[in-house]
C-alpha positions in Angstrom: -27.0 -31.6 -28.9 -27.8 -30.8 -25.3 -28.6 -27.2 -24.4 -26.1 -25.4 -22.3 -27.2 -24.6 -18.7 -26.9 -21.0 -17.7 -24.2 -20.4 -15.2 -25.3 -19.2 -11.9 -23.4 -17.1 -9.4 -22.8 -18.6 -5.9 -23.5 -16.4 -2.9 -20.6 -14.1 -2.2 -18.9 -14.9 -5.5 -17.7 -11.7 -7.2 -18.6 -11.1 -10.8 -21.5 -10.5 -13.0 -24.8 -12.3 -12.8 -23.8 -14.8 -15.4 -20.9 -15.9 -13.1 -18.1 -14.4 -15.2 -15.7 -12.0 -13.4 -16.1 -8.3 -14.2 -13.3 -6.1 -15.4 -12.3 -4.9 -11.9 -12.0 -8.5 -10.7 -9.8 -9.3 -13.8 -7.6 -6.3 -13.1 -7.1 -7.5 -9.5 -6.2 -11.0 -10.6 -3.7 -9.6 -13.1 -2.1 -7.3 -10.6 -1.7 -10.2 -8.2 0.2 -12.1 -10.9 2.2 -9.0 -12.1 5.1 -9.2 -9.6 5.7 -12.9 -10.4 5.6 -12.1 -14.1 8.1 -9.3 -13.8 10.4 -11.5 -11.8 10.2 -14.1 -14.5 11.0 -11.5 -17.2 14.0 -10.4 -15.1 15.2 -14.1 -15.0 14.7 -14.5 -18.7 16.6 -11.3 -19.4 19.7 -13.1 -18.0 19.1 -16.1 -20.3 22.0 -17.7 -22.2 19.9 -17.6 -25.3 20.4 -14.0 -26.6 17.0 -13.9 -28.4 15.2 -14.7 -25.2 17.3 -12.3 -23.2 16.7 -9.5 -25.8 12.9 -10.1 -25.9 12.7 -10.1 -22.1 14.9 -7.0 -21.7 12.9 -5.1 -24.3 9.6 -6.0 -22.5 11.0 -4.9 -19.1 12.2 -1.6 -20.6 8.8 -1.0 -22.3 7.0 -1.7 -19.1 9.3 0.7 -17.2 9.6 3.6 -19.6 7.1 3.0 -22.4 7.8 2.0 -26.0 10.2 4.1 -28.0 8.6 6.4 -30.6 8.5 4.8 -34.0 8.7 8.2 -35.7 11.8 9.3 -33.9 10.5 12.9 -34.1 13.1 15.1 -32.3 10.4 17.8 -31.9 8.4 15.8 -29.4 9.2 16.6 -25.8 10.1 13.6 -23.7 7.4 12.6 -21.1 10.0 12.7 -18.3 13.4 14.1 -17.8 16.1 11.6 -18.7 17.9 9.9 -15.8 21.5 11.2 -15.6 23.9 9.6 -13.2 27.2 11.3 -12.6 29.9 9.3 -10.8 32.5 11.4 -9.2 35.5 9.8 -7.5 37.4 11.7 -4.9 40.8 10.8 -3.6 42.5 11.8 -0.4 44.6 14.4 -2.2 41.5 16.0 -3.8 40.1 16.6 -0.3 43.3 18.1 1.0 43.7 20.3 -2.1 40.1 21.5 -1.7 40.8 22.5 1.9 43.9 24.5 0.8 41.9 26.1 -2.0 44.1 24.7 -4.7 43.3 22.6 -7.7 45.1 19.3 -8.4 
């Protein structure tokens, strides 16, 4: 069996002396691919196959908000305030009534 030759680093090539990329280089490479991966997950979340759509949607939600607590302990404070969206619809008569000081 032939002995393996040690890998050498080329001039200007990032990484450790043995030629392997270091952790910072790997993080940069992963971040470069992250946007494409998120777009692919978003595409898969609209899949006709409900299992694929569910798995992709769960992964997107986990990445955006973190995984749900397995204990379900109500005493734990949430890390962030929940997002609350209130949709209010005004009509022309509501505006006129508000100007008059009356309620509809």
